[in-house]
N, CA, C and O atoms as a GROMACS GRO file, in nm:
protein
  444
    1MET      N    1   8.928   9.790  10.073
    1MET     CA    2   9.014   9.674  10.151
    1MET      C    3   8.905   9.570  10.109
    1MET      O    4   8.788   9.571  10.072
    2ARG      N    5   8.997   9.485  10.131
    2ARG     CA    6   8.921   9.313  10.141
    2ARG      C    7   8.917   9.282  10.282
    2ARG      O    8   8.996   9.349  10.348
    3SER      N    9   8.846   9.198  10.346
    3SER     CA   10   8.873   9.133  10.435
    3SER      C   11   8.827   8.965  10.436
    3SER      O   12   8.738   8.924  10.362
    4ALA      N   13   8.900   8.880  10.526
    4ALA     CA   14   8.846   8.777  10.577
    4ALA      C   15   8.866   8.714  10.688
    4ALA      O   16   8.959   8.733  10.767
    5LYS      N   17   8.714   8.581  10.704
    5LYS     CA   18   8.760   8.558  10.848
    5LYS      C   19   8.830   8.412  10.855
    5LYS      O   20   8.764   8.315  10.816
    6VAL      N   21   8.981   8.393  10.912
    6VAL     CA   22   9.016   8.270  10.921
    6VAL      C   23   9.003   8.157  10.998
    6VAL      O   24   9.075   8.151  11.098
    7LEU      N   25   8.912   8.046  10.970
    7LEU     CA   26   8.854   7.927  11.046
    7LEU      C   27   8.981   7.832  11.088
    7LEU      O   28   9.058   7.773  11.012
    8TYR      N   29   8.980   7.832  11.161
    8TYR     CA   30   9.078   7.689  11.191
    8TYR      C   31   8.948   7.578  11.230
    8TYR      O   32   8.872   7.624  11.315
    9LYS      N   33   8.920   7.463  11.189
    9LYS     CA   34   8.803   7.394  11.205
    9LYS      C   35   8.683   7.449  11.215
    9LYS      O   36   8.602   7.445  11.308
   10GLY      N   37   8.677   7.502  11.112
   10GLY     CA   38   8.562   7.543  11.155
   10GLY      C   39   8.534   7.712  11.274
   10GLY      O   40   8.442   7.793  11.277
   11GLN      N   41   8.640   7.705  11.338
   11GLN     CA   42   8.670   7.820  11.457
   11GLN      C   43   8.712   7.976  11.414
   11GLN      O   44   8.802   7.985  11.332
   12PRO      N   45   8.686   8.028  11.436
   12PRO     CA   46   8.744   8.193  11.377
   12PRO      C   47   8.859   8.233  11.425
   12PRO      O   48   8.860   8.325  11.507
   13ALA      N   49   9.003   8.160  11.375
   13ALA     CA   50   9.096   8.188  11.466
   13ALA      C   51   9.154   8.360  11.437
   13ALA      O   52   9.214   8.432  11.516
   14GLY      N   53   9.120   8.384  11.322
   14GLY     CA   54   9.174   8.539  11.288
   14GLY      C   55   9.125   8.658  11.179
   14GLY      O   56   9.005   8.655  11.153
   15VAL      N   57   9.177   8.728  11.136
   15VAL     CA   58   9.141   8.826  11.020
   15VAL      C   59   9.236   8.835  10.908
   15VAL      O   60   9.343   8.869  10.959
   16LEU      N   61   9.248   8.824  10.804
   16LEU     CA   62   9.322   8.842  10.662
   16LEU      C   63   9.256   8.965  10.644
   16LEU      O   64   9.141   9.002  10.671
   17LYS      N   65   9.364   9.028  10.585
   17LYS     CA   66   9.341   9.193  10.519
   17LYS      C   67   9.421   9.188  10.426
   17LYS      O   68   9.538   9.152  10.433
   18GLN      N   69   9.340   9.236  10.300
   18GLN     CA   70   9.422   9.342  10.193
   18GLN      C   71   9.390   9.435  10.198
   18GLN      O   72   9.273   9.458  10.230
   19ASN      N   73   9.502   9.559  10.160
   19ASN     CA   74   9.482   9.665  10.209
   19ASN      C   75   9.477   9.719  10.075
   19ASN      O   76   9.517   9.650   9.981
   20ASP      N   77   9.420   9.869  10.050
   20ASP     CA   78   9.442   9.906   9.927
   20ASP      C   79   9.557   9.945   9.886
   20ASP      O   80   9.537   9.999   9.778
   21ASP      N   81   9.661   9.948   9.910
   21ASP     CA   82   9.821   9.915   9.850
   21ASP      C   83   9.842   9.783   9.818
   21ASP      O   84   9.956   9.768   9.775
   22GLY      N   85   9.788   9.698   9.820
   22GLY     CA   86   9.811   9.552   9.788
   22GLY      C   87   9.858   9.469   9.899
   22GLY      O   88   9.860   9.347   9.887
   23SER      N   89   9.904   9.543  10.035
   23SER     CA   90   9.951   9.506  10.187
   23SER      C   91   9.881   9.377  10.243
   23SER      O   92   9.760   9.387  10.228
   24PHE      N   93   9.902   9.311  10.276
   24PHE     CA   94   9.845   9.202  10.410
   24PHE      C   95   9.826   9.201  10.514
   24PHE      O   96   9.932   9.215  10.574
   25ILE      N   97   9.772   9.194  10.557
   25ILE     CA   98   9.757   9.205  10.760
   25ILE      C   99   9.680   9.065  10.789
   25ILE      O  100   9.585   9.006  10.739
   26PHE      N  101   9.771   9.043  10.894
   26PHE     CA  102   9.667   8.885  10.942
   26PHE      C  103   9.660   8.948  11.099
   26PHE      O  104   9.743   9.028  11.141
   27GLN      N  105   9.558   8.902  11.170
   27GLN     CA  106   9.564   8.937  11.323
   27GLN      C  107   9.484   8.828  11.368
   27GLN      O  108   9.377   8.796  11.315
   28TYR      N  109   9.560   8.742  11.511
   28TYR     CA  110   9.448   8.702  11.569
   28TYR      C  111   9.319   8.708  11.646
   28TYR      O  112   9.320   8.789  11.739
   29ASP      N  113   9.187   8.627  11.625
   29ASP     CA  114   9.073   8.674  11.701
   29ASP      C  115   9.146   8.706  11.843
   29ASP      O  116   9.253   8.654  11.875
   30GLN      N  117   9.074   8.795  11.923
   30GLN     CA  118   9.108   8.755  12.052
   30GLN      C  119   9.089   8.652  12.145
   30GLN      O  120   9.162   8.628  12.242
   31ASP      N  121   8.973   8.585  12.107
   31ASP     CA  122   8.898   8.453  12.169
   31ASP      C  123   9.005   8.336  12.144
   31ASP      O  124   9.022   8.251  12.232
   32TRP      N  125   9.070   8.333  12.033
   32TRP     CA  126   9.205   8.275  12.006
   32TRP      C  127   9.322   8.238  12.115
   32TRP      O  128   9.382   8.142  12.164
   33LEU      N  129   9.312   8.398  12.118
   33LEU     CA  130   9.514   8.425  12.213
   33LEU      C  131   9.426   8.376  12.294
   33LEU      O  132   9.452   8.256  12.279
   34LEU      N  133   9.348   8.378  12.363
   34LEU     CA  134   9.345   8.364  12.539
   34LEU      C  135   9.282   8.227  12.554
   34LEU      O  136   9.233   8.200  12.664
   35ASP      N  137   9.280   8.156  12.477
   35ASP     CA  138   9.230   8.000  12.492
   35ASP      C  139   9.374   7.979  12.478
   35ASP      O  140   9.432   8.047  12.393
   36THR      N  141   9.458   7.872  12.567
   36THR     CA  142   9.553   7.826  12.556
   36THR      C  143   9.601   7.699  12.483
   36THR      O  144   9.705   7.642  12.450
   37ASN      N  145   9.431   7.683  12.474
   37ASN     CA  146   9.439   7.498  12.395
   37ASN      C  147   9.442   7.556  12.259
   37ASN      O  148   9.404   7.490  12.162
   38LYS      N  149   9.486   7.679  12.248
   38LYS     CA  150   9.418   7.668  12.025
   38LYS      C  151   9.548   7.695  12.021
   38LYS      O  152   9.605   7.759  12.109
   39PRO      N  153   9.602   7.651  11.922
   39PRO     CA  154   9.743   7.576  11.828
   39PRO      C  155   9.711   7.785  11.751
   39PRO      O  156   9.609   7.854  11.749
   40PRO      N  157   9.870   7.818  11.698
   40PRO     CA  158   9.856   7.915  11.598
   40PRO      C  159   9.844   7.787  11.492
   40PRO      O  160   9.864   7.665  11.496
   41ILE      N  161   9.783   7.921  11.365
   41ILE     CA  162   9.743   7.822  11.251
   41ILE      C  163   9.887   7.795  11.154
   41ILE      O  164   9.865   7.754  11.040
   42SER      N  165  10.024   7.816  11.191
   42SER     CA  166  10.083   7.820  11.146
   42SER      C  167  10.196   7.887  11.254
   42SER      O  168  10.173   7.978  11.334
   43LEU      N  169  10.360   7.795  11.225
   43LEU     CA  170  10.476   7.799  11.267
   43LEU      C  171  10.528   7.928  11.240
   43LEU      O  172  10.620   7.981  11.302
   44THR      N  173  10.439   8.000  11.104
   44THR     CA  174  10.494   8.126  11.107
   44THR      C  175  10.412   8.209  11.053
   44THR      O  176  10.424   8.286  10.957
   45LEU      N  177  10.287   8.177  11.157
   45LEU     CA  178  10.237   8.318  11.238
   45LEU      C  179  10.199   8.237  11.386
   45LEU      O  180  10.107   8.162  11.416
   46PRO      N  181  10.311   8.290  11.459
   46PRO     CA  182  10.284   8.214  11.589
   46PRO      C  183  10.184   8.330  11.664
   46PRO      O  184  10.156   8.448  11.639
   47LYS      N  185  10.142   8.226  11.776
   47LYS     CA  186   9.994   8.315  11.821
   47LYS      C  187  10.101   8.450  11.904
   47LYS      O  188  10.193   8.432  11.983
   48THR      N  189  10.056   8.564  11.859
   48THR     CA  190  10.056   8.713  11.952
   48THR      C  191   9.963   8.798  11.898
   48THR      O  192   9.894   8.788  11.797
   49GLN      N  193   9.976   8.924  12.021
   49GLN     CA  194   9.890   9.003  12.014
   49GLN      C  195   9.879   9.068  11.838
   49GLN      O  196   9.803   9.078  11.742
   50LYS      N  197  10.060   9.113  11.905
   50LYS     CA  198  10.049   9.225  11.708
   50LYS      C  199  10.000   9.146  11.554
   50LYS      O  200  10.003   9.029  11.515
   51GLU      N  201   9.963   9.253  11.505
   51GLU     CA  202   9.950   9.239  11.387
   51GLU      C  203  10.067   9.209  11.262
   51GLU      O  204  10.168   9.278  11.246
   52PHE      N  205  10.024   9.070  11.165
   52PHE     CA  206  10.101   9.055  11.102
   52PHE      C  207  10.154   9.089  10.974
   52PHE      O  208  10.125   9.020  10.876
   53VAL      N  209  10.239   9.203  10.964
   53VAL     CA  210  10.223   9.273  10.838
   53VAL      C  211  10.296   9.214  10.708
   53VAL      O  212  10.399   9.149  10.726
   54SER      N  213  10.249   9.232  10.582
   54SER     CA  214  10.335   9.180  10.490
   54SER      C  215  10.315   9.225  10.332
   54SER      O  216  10.199   9.265  10.321
   55LYS      N  217  10.407   9.236  10.171
   55LYS     CA  218  10.410   9.309  10.147
   55LYS      C  219  10.349   9.232  10.022
   55LYS      O  220  10.317   9.302   9.926
   56GLU      N  221  10.332   9.113  10.016
   56GLU     CA  222  10.230   8.993   9.983
   56GLU      C  223  10.217   8.833  10.049
   56GLU      O  224  10.293   8.765  10.117
   57LEU      N  225  10.092   8.812   9.997
   57LEU     CA  226  10.021   8.698  10.052
   57LEU      C  227  10.098   8.624  10.131
   57LEU      O  228  10.178   8.544  10.082
   58PHE      N  229  10.087   8.638  10.244
   58PHE     CA  230  10.190   8.515  10.316
   58PHE      C  231  10.203   8.433  10.276
   58PHE      O  232  10.100   8.403  10.216
   59PRO      N  233  10.306   8.332  10.262
   59PRO     CA  234  10.369   8.191  10.211
   59PRO      C  235  10.243   8.161  10.272
   59PRO      O  236  10.156   8.194  10.192
   60PHE      N  237  10.180   8.102  10.402
   60PHE     CA  238  10.101   8.031  10.476
   60PHE      C  239   9.949   8.038  10.377
   60PHE      O  240   9.872   7.943  10.381
   61PHE      N  241   9.926   8.127  10.314
   61PHE     CA  242   9.812   8.139  10.296
   61PHE      C  243   9.827   8.120  10.127
   61PHE      O  244   9.747   8.056  10.058
   62TYR      N  245   9.914   8.171  10.090
   62TYR     CA  246   9.954   8.136   9.930
   62TYR      C  247   9.985   7.969   9.926
   62TYR      O  248   9.977   7.918   9.814
   63HIS      N  249  10.011   7.899  10.017
   63HIS     CA  250  10.010   7.791   9.976
   63HIS      C  251   9.866   7.700   9.951
   63HIS      O  252   9.870   7.583   9.914
   64LEU      N  253   9.751   7.766   9.975
   64LEU     CA  254   9.638   7.740   9.999
   64LEU      C  255   9.597   7.732   9.853
   64LEU      O  256   9.533   7.634   9.812
   65LEU      N  257   9.631   7.828   9.778
   65LEU     CA  258   9.566   7.863   9.646
   65LEU      C  259   9.598   7.725   9.545
   65LEU      O  260   9.677   7.635   9.574
   66PRO      N  261   9.514   7.736   9.418
   66PRO     CA  262   9.538   7.619   9.317
   66PRO      C  263   9.665   7.674   9.200
   66PRO      O  264   9.715   7.786   9.197
   67GLU      N  265   9.689   7.586   9.130
   67GLU     CA  266   9.815   7.583   9.071
   67GLU      C  267   9.741   7.545   8.909
   67GLU      O  268   9.637   7.498   8.863
   68GLY      N  269   9.866   7.596   8.866
   68GLY     CA  270   9.854   7.480   8.731
   68GLY      C  271   9.693   7.554   8.647
   68GLY      O  272   9.634   7.663   8.652
   69ILE      N  273   9.677   7.445   8.586
   69ILE     CA  274   9.497   7.400   8.552
   69ILE      C  275   9.431   7.482   8.600
   69ILE      O  276   9.383   7.594   8.584
   70ASN      N  277   9.444   7.359   8.696
   70ASN     CA  278   9.288   7.413   8.833
   70ASN      C  279   9.325   7.610   8.826
   70ASN      O  280   9.236   7.680   8.779
   71LYS      N  281   9.426   7.663   8.865
   71LYS     CA  282   9.440   7.839   8.898
   71LYS      C  283   9.351   7.867   8.759
   71LYS      O  284   9.236   7.910   8.767
   72ARG      N  285   9.420   7.834   8.618
   72ARG     CA  286   9.358   7.905   8.511
   72ARG      C  287   9.185   7.830   8.504
   72ARG      O  288   9.110   7.893   8.428
   73MET      N  289   9.136   7.739   8.557
   73MET     CA  290   8.986   7.714   8.556
   73MET      C  291   8.938   7.801   8.665
   73MET      O  292   8.827   7.850   8.641
   74VAL      N  293   8.978   7.826   8.752
   74VAL     CA  294   8.896   7.946   8.876
   74VAL      C  295   8.946   7.975   8.800
   74VAL      O  296   8.944   7.893   8.708
   75CYS      N  297   9.032   8.118   8.772
   75CYS     CA  298   9.065   8.235   8.719
   75CYS      C  299   8.942   8.231   8.592
   75CYS      O  300   8.879   8.337   8.583
   76GLN      N  301   8.911   8.142   8.514
   76GLN     CA  302   8.826   8.183   8.384
   76GLN      C  303   8.672   8.188   8.452
   76GLN      O  304   8.589   8.275   8.429
   77THR      N  305   8.655   8.071   8.541
   77THR     CA  306   8.521   8.060   8.589
   77THR      C  307   8.422   8.160   8.630
   77THR      O  308   8.307   8.186   8.595
   78TYR      N  309   8.566   8.242   8.782
   78TYR     CA  310   8.511   8.318   8.847
   78TYR      C  311   8.536   8.499   8.776
   78TYR      O  312   8.490   8.603   8.824
   79LYS      N  313   8.618   8.485   8.658
   79LYS     CA  314   8.643   8.563   8.641
   79LYS      C  315   8.748   8.691   8.693
   79LYS      O  316   8.744   8.813   8.680
   80ILE      N  317   8.872   8.570   8.776
   80ILE     CA  318   8.978   8.640   8.841
   80ILE      C  319   9.093   8.728   8.747
   80ILE      O  320   9.073   8.763   8.631
   81ASP      N  321   9.160   8.741   8.790
   81ASP     CA  322   9.282   8.786   8.764
   81ASP      C  323   9.356   8.647   8.777
   81ASP      O  324   9.337   8.559   8.860
   82GLU      N  325   9.433   8.651   8.685
   82GLU     CA  326   9.535   8.519   8.754
   82GLU      C  327   9.624   8.570   8.866
   82GLU      O  328   9.672   8.500   8.954
   83SER      N  329   9.642   8.700   8.852
   83SER     CA  330   9.760   8.802   8.978
   83SER      C  331   9.718   8.815   9.078
   83SER      O  332   9.805   8.853   9.157
   84ASP      N  333   9.536   8.790   9.161
   84ASP     CA  334   9.488   8.814   9.204
   84ASP      C  335   9.487   8.741   9.306
   84ASP      O  336   9.372   8.707   9.333
   85ALA      N  337   9.605   8.679   9.417
   85ALA     CA  338   9.621   8.647   9.455
   85ALA      C  339   9.541   8.608   9.602
   85ALA      O  340   9.560   8.503   9.663
   86PHE      N  341   9.443   8.722   9.645
   86PHE     CA  342   9.374   8.726   9.759
   86PHE      C  343   9.205   8.670   9.702
   86PHE      O  344   9.131   8.588   9.758
   87GLY      N  345   9.183   8.751   9.570
   87GLY     CA  346   9.086   8.687   9.499
   87GLY      C  347   9.029   8.556   9.503
   87GLY      O  348   8.917   8.516   9.535
   88ILE      N  349   9.131   8.498   9.463
   88ILE     CA  350   9.198   8.287   9.418
   88ILE      C  351   9.176   8.293   9.552
   88ILE      O  352   9.063   8.243   9.553
   89LEU      N  353   9.197   8.314   9.653
   89LEU     CA  354   9.222   8.233   9.829
   89LEU      C  355   9.047   8.286   9.848
   89LEU      O  356   8.965   8.211   9.900
   90LEU      N  357   9.023   8.380   9.812
   90LEU     CA  358   8.820   8.404   9.893
   90LEU      C  359   8.766   8.345   9.766
   90LEU      O  360   8.673   8.411   9.722
   91THR      N  361   8.798   8.236   9.692
   91THR     CA  362   8.698   8.226   9.630
   91THR      C  363   8.700   8.084   9.666
   91THR      O  364   8.592   8.034   9.696
   92THR      N  365   8.780   8.028   9.667
   92THR     CA  366   8.865   7.905   9.652
   92THR      C  367   8.881   7.849   9.805
   92THR      O  368   8.862   7.734   9.847
   93ALA      N  369   8.900   7.903   9.838
   93ALA     CA  370   8.985   7.832  10.012
   93ALA      C  371   8.866   7.843  10.067
   93ALA      O  372   8.888   7.849  10.188
   94ASN      N  373   8.725   7.852  10.043
   94ASN     CA  374   8.573   7.874  10.187
   94ASN      C  375   8.535   7.785  10.176
   94ASN      O  376   8.414   7.791  10.197
   95THR      N  377   8.581   7.647  10.140
   95THR     CA  378   8.515   7.474  10.152
   95THR      C  379   8.610   7.430  10.142
   95THR      O  380   8.655   7.391  10.250
   96ASP      N  381   8.720   7.403   9.994
   96ASP     CA  382   8.830   7.260   9.948
   96ASP      C  383   8.968   7.306  10.015
   96ASP      O  384   9.035   7.402   9.976
   97THR      N  385   8.990   7.250  10.088
   97THR     CA  386   9.147   7.318  10.116
   97THR      C  387   9.206   7.178  10.192
   97THR      O  388   9.119   7.107  10.241
   98VAL      N  389   9.314   7.141  10.204
   98VAL     CA  390   9.422   7.021  10.242
   98VAL      C  391   9.433   7.114  10.398
   98VAL      O  392   9.467   7.232  10.409
   99GLY      N  393   9.397   7.034  10.492
   99GLY     CA  394   9.452   7.056  10.614
   99GLY      C  395   9.277   7.158  10.701
   99GLY      O  396   9.161   7.171  10.664
  100ALA      N  397   9.349   7.199  10.812
  100ALA     CA  398   9.218   7.267  10.896
  100ALA      C  399   9.162   7.402  10.831
  100ALA      O  400   9.050   7.451  10.849
  101ILE      N  401   9.262   7.448  10.756
  101ILE     CA  402   9.179   7.611  10.750
  101ILE      C  403   9.108   7.620  10.627
  101ILE      O  404   9.108   7.544  10.530
  102THR      N  405   9.032   7.753  10.653
  102THR     CA  406   8.932   7.785  10.566
  102THR      C  407   8.915   7.926  10.586
  102THR      O  408   8.921   8.006  10.679
  103ILE      N  409   8.896   7.927  10.486
  103ILE     CA  410   8.873   8.105  10.458
  103ILE      C  411   8.738   8.156  10.443
  103ILE      O  412   8.658   8.073  10.400
  104GLU      N  413   8.692   8.279  10.468
  104GLU     CA  414   8.521   8.349  10.464
  104GLU      C  415   8.528   8.459  10.442
  104GLU      O  416   8.526   8.540  10.535
  105ARG      N  417   8.533   8.485  10.356
  105ARG     CA  418   8.478   8.622  10.303
  105ARG      C  419   8.401   8.707  10.411
  105ARG      O  420   8.310   8.667  10.484
  106ILE      N  421   8.466   8.853  10.407
  106ILE     CA  422   8.400   8.930  10.530
  106ILE      C  423   8.312   9.036  10.424
  106ILE      O  424   8.399   9.111  10.380
  107LYS      N  425   8.213   9.067  10.378
  107LYS     CA  426   8.143   9.111  10.359
  107LYS      C  427   8.165   9.294  10.342
  107LYS      O  428   8.218   9.290  10.452
  108ASN      N  429   8.171   9.404  10.314
  108ASN     CA  430   8.172   9.551  10.322
  108ASN      C  431   8.192   9.557  10.491
  108ASN      O  432   8.089   9.593  10.549
  109GLY      N  433   8.298   9.529  10.571
  109GLY     CA  434   8.304   9.501  10.656
  109GLY      C  435   8.264   9.501  10.783
  109GLY      O  436   8.304   9.563  10.881
  110SER      N  437   8.149   9.397  10.763
  110SER     CA  438   8.093   9.322  10.862
  110SER      C  439   8.164   9.188  10.872
  110SER      O  440   8.208   9.120  10.780
  111ALA      N  441   8.165   9.159  11.028
  111ALA     CA  442   8.253   9.056  11.063
  111ALA      C  443   8.195   8.931  11.090
  111ALA      O  444   8.266   8.835  11.120
   0.00000   0.00000   0.00000
């Protein structure tokens, strides 16, 4: 399993996980949920206690990925399979994203 913190303007909003079977889970951080001033990270991922589960990377996160030649360059540089969307997300969405969301890899299950 691979995991990442989802940050909204640098603040922890939730956790995105890829299970060993390739499926994905997103769940909001409890503190984020309790603060009524904190928005959902996406209209497609409304604030709720429940886990969101998907067989594919959620479209909201997929749209943070580089495309075309930029994607190929990232994959060649970092030795990532071009079909590994989560690996690309973990590599590229930690600093340079469009919008308020960044992704921070969680190493070995630590939060």
